[in-house]
N, C-alpha and C positions, 0 to 999 in steps of 0.2 A: 708957852710951855714946850719944851721940846720932848718927843718920844724917845725913849731909850732905844739901843740897838736890839735888845731881847724883844721888845714888843713888835718892832718892824719885822724881825724874822719869824715870830709867831704868825703874824698876819699873812705872810708869803706862804708858809706852810699850810695854814687853813685854805687859801684858794687852790693850792695843788690837789688837795685832797677831794675837793668838790668835782675838780675836772676828771680825776681818775674815776671818780664814784659814776659819773655820768657815762663815761667810756665803758665801766663795767657793766653797767645797767643795760647798755645798748648792746654789748657783746651778750650778756645773759637772756636778754629778750630774744635775739636772733637764734641762740641756742635752744631756747624753749620752742620757738617757732620751728626751728629744724627738726627738733626732736619730735614735735607734734606731726609734723609733715611726714617723718619716716613712721611714725606710728600708723598714720592714715594709709601710707603706701603699704605697710605691711598688712594692714586690715584688708585692703583693696586686693592685696595680692593673694590673700587666703580665700576671698570671695571669687577671685578669678579661677584659682585652683579647683574649686568647688564645682564652679560653672563648667570649667572644662571636662572634669570628670562625668558630670550629669549630661553634658552635651554629648560625650563619646558613647556613654552607656545607652541614652535615649536614641541615638543614630544607630547604633549596634542592633538595639531592641527592635526598632521600627524596620530595619532591614531584614533582620531575622523573622519577624512577623510576616512580612511580605514574602519571604521564601516558602514558609509554611503554607500562605495563602496560595502560591502557585503550585505547591505540592498537592493540596486538597483540590484546587481545580483541574489539575492534570488528571487526579483520580476520578473526578467527576465526569470529565468529558470521556475518559476511556470507559467508565461505568455506563454512560448513556450509549456509547458506540457497541460495547459488548450486549447491552440490552436488545439492541436493533439485531444482532446476530443471533440471539435467543428467539426472537420473534420469526425471522427468516427460517429458522429450522422448524419452528412450529408450523409455518405455513408448508412447508416442504412435507412435513409429517402428516398434516391434515389432508393434503393433495394425495399423498401416498395412500391413506387409509380410504379416502373416498374412491379413488381409482380402484381399489381393491374390492371394496364391497360392491362397486358397480359391476366389475367383471364377475363377481360371484353371483350377483343377481341374474346374470345372463344364464348361470348354470343351474340355479335353484327355483327359476321362475316357475317351473311345472310342478314343483313339490309343495304340496298344501303346508299351511301354518309356517314353515321354513322360509316360504317365499315372502308370506306376510311380513315376519319380522325382519327380514333381510331389506325389503323394500323400506321399511320404517327406519332402519339404521342407515341405509343409504341416503335417505331424504334429509336425516338429521345432519350427516356428515356433509352433504352437499351444501346445505345451509350454513354450517360451521365453515366451510372452505370459501365459501362466498363472502361471509362476513369478515373473515380473517383477510382476504384479499383487499377488501374495501377499507380496513382498518390499517392495513401495512402503510400505504402512502402517509396516511395522517400521523402515525407514529415517526415514521422517518423524517417526515418535515419537521414535526416537534422536537425531535432529537437533534437534528441539525441545527434549528433555531436556538435551542439551549446552548450549545456547543459554540455557536458563533457569538452568543452573548458573553459566554464564559471567556471565550478569547478576547474579546474586547475588554473585559474588565481585567484580564492579564496583561493587555498592553497599557492600560492606564496605571496599573500596579506596578509594573516594570519603570514606566516613566517618573512615578514620584518616588521610586526608590532612589533615583538620581539626586532627590532634594536632600538626602542625608548628607551630601557633599558641600552644599551651601556655597559653590563657586560661580554658579551662572545666575544671572540677573533674569533669565527665561524662565527659571523654575519657581513657581509659587509657593511649593512646599519645601521650607528650608528647616527641617526638623532641629538640626543641631544649633542653628542660629536663634532659633525662636527659644529654645529651652534655655540657652546661655544668657538671653536677654531678660529672663525673669529674675536673674540674679542682679543685674544692672543693665539699664537701656544702652549704655556705650559700649558694651561687649559686643565683639563680632567674632565669628568663628571661621577659619579658613577663608579668609578674605585675600582676594589676590595680591593686594599690595603688601599685606602682612607676610605672606608667604615668599614673596620675592624679595622682601627687604630683611629676612630673618637673617641673623649672623651666622647661626650655626648651620653648616652644610648638611650635616646628618638631619637636622629637624627638616629642612626642606625637602631632603630626598624621602624622608619617612611620609610626609604628607603627600607628595605627589606620587609616590610609588603606590601608597594605599588607595589613592583615588583611582590610579590607573588600573589597578588589580580588581577594584570593585566594579569599575565599567566594563570590565574585560570577562568578568566572572561567569556571567549568564549569556547564553545564545538562544535566539529564537529559532526553532526548527520547524519543518513542514514534512509530513509524511511522505515517504519514497524519496527524500533528500537528507536523511538523518542517519545514514549507515545501519538501517534496520532497528534503531533504537525503540521506536514506538511499537512496532510490529512484535519484538521481543517481549516487551511489557505487557502488550495485549495477550498474547499467548501465555504469559505466566498467569494472567488474571483469569482467563476463561478455563484454564487446566482445572481450576478448583470445580468446574462442572463437566468434567471429563465424559461421564456416562452419558450425558446428553449432547453436548455440543461438539466433541472432538472424536469423531469417527467411531463412537461405540454405542450407536442406537442399533446395534445388530444382534442377531442370536441364530442359531442354527440347529436344525432337527433333523435326525436321520432315523431310517426304520424301512424294512421291506424293500430294500434296494432303491429308496427314493430318499433324497436330501431336499429339505427346505431351507433356504438361505434368506436372511434379512440382513440387508447392509444399510448404513446409514452414517453420514458425515457432514460437516460443516468446514468449509475453509475460509480463512481470511486472506483476503488479497489487496495489496497496495500498489498502485501503479500511478506514478507522477503524483499528482494532487488528489487522486480519487482513492477512494476505499470501497471495497465490496465484501459482502458475505455471500458464499455460494454454498448452497445446502442440496443434498441428493438423499432420496431414501428409495430403495427397491426390494422387492421381494420376487425371488426366483424359485422354481420347482426344477429339480434335476434328477436324472436317472442315469446309472451307468449300463452302457449297451455297447457291446463290441470293444470294450475295453476304453471306451470314450464316453464322455459325460454330454449327454443331450437333456435339454431342458427349455423352459419357456418362462417368460416374465409373467407374474401374477398381477403385480401393483407396482407402481412407481409415482414418484412425486419430486419435484425439484422447485427450487425458488432462489432468487438472488436479490440484493437490493437495488442493483441497476436496472431491474425489471420494472421497479415501482418509480426509481429517480436516478435516471442515467448519470447525473453529474454529482451523486453523493460524496462529499468528502469525509464523513466521519469526524474526525478530529483535525479541524484545519490547519492549525499550527499550535505549538506549545513551547514553553520555555525549559530548559534543562541547565545543570551546570556544565560549562563548556569542556572541562578537563576532569570529568568525573573519574576516570579509570587511571588518573595519574597519582591518586593519593592526595590531591590537593583538596581536603575536607574542612578548609577554614580560610576566613579572610579577615583582615583587619580595617577598622574605621579609625582614622586619626582626627583630633579635634585640637587644632591651633587656635586658642582663644586669646584674644589681645583686648586691652581696654586703656582708657585714657588714665594717667596716674593722677592720686589725690594731692592737690597743693593748696596752701593756705591763702585766705584772702589778701594778706600782706604781700604774699610771692605773686599773686595776679596783679596786685596793685603795682609791682615792680616790673612788670612786663612778662613773667612766666606763665605760661598757657599750659592747660591740661593736654592739649595736643602734642606738645615737646616732650612729654614723658609718657611712652608707651609701655605697658607692662604686658606680658605675655606668660600662657601656661600652656602645657602639652600634656594631652591625655590620649590613651588609646583603648580601643575595646576589640574584643574578638568575637567574630561570628562563627560557629562551628556546629558541625553535623555529628551528634551523638545519639545512637540508639539506646531507648531504655534497657534496663538489665533483663526483666522478665517479660514474658508474654510475646516474644517476637523470635523463638527459637527456629520457628518454620522458615525464618529468611535466611538461615544460614550463619556462618561465623565471618564471612567476608563482609565487611562493610565500607561503602565508599559514599561519599557524598553525592546526593541527588535530589531530584525535585519531585519524587513519587511518594516520599514518605514525609511528614511533617515533623522531623526530629531535629530542626534548627534551633539552637539557643544561643546566648550572648553572656560574655563576662569580661571584666577588666582585664587587661594584660599589661605587659611592661613595653617601655619605648626601646628603640633601638640606640641605645647610648655608645 
């Protein structure tokens, strides 16, 4: 029995539809896989952006906290050094008082009652003077040891600050890299290869320039080789105690043609890598005779740190902003975060690897110096970045598009 032409034509059409259906199904599966992979990449891209933001902010925050630590420790070293200045002034004054009562005792030794009281006072002052002279080297050595320990802490702090850059295999502390890896273990920040291979020139320049500015921002200074920075800061500090330490331990009495002058001062001296406090107290009596003043010294006392420790350094070294007088009150930290792109298992089976797709995100934080609004009016209106006050903060900022 022969088949009709209509039946044969129908059979041919049925076979063509099956082939087309298989091709359409394959295309649809590939499209679905592609859409899924794009969705995965977008998800990873969002995760990478969040990781870059967190890395930049964490790096900036770590840097700002270390700047505040350097400011606190600079203040601590200055406070320890000024405390020695106070004690040296005290030693000078005690010696002055002791010599005065000792001289007075030579005059009043034949006067009953007064002689007894004066001898008692002289003995007390003598013992006080000897005790102060014994305590002085102990306090000086303790203060210098504390400042040396603080200096070592500053050195370690400054070294770990370089860890926010995440570019050196020698650095154990890689803050930004570690923070980013909490979002995904394949994320890396400011990796050398990523920076070199980035297509956008302005991205590479921003990363490199921010790194260079951060490394150049601080400088380690030594007293006597810092254009008088530390000496000026110490002077500002002890000016708060002007009546005791800065040349005002004096008074004057006049009457009956006689004048009684009490002078007292303490000077801070920095020479090369050594520091010194030099204190002096003096009491004189003068009278006017023939148009000229004639007098004699009644009591005197003097003291210096080098008397007890010749190689005393005070503040051995410290950190400060390199260009603090140029208005450069902020610096930037950039995080170039990259990670392997997400691909489906089918694409992996076809030879597509994660390493062939590298996603990237760029984020930036600003570390800035800003004094609080209230409570610091005594510092004046001029504000410049420095490492004597812990006013360092961090915020996110824009990239250099």
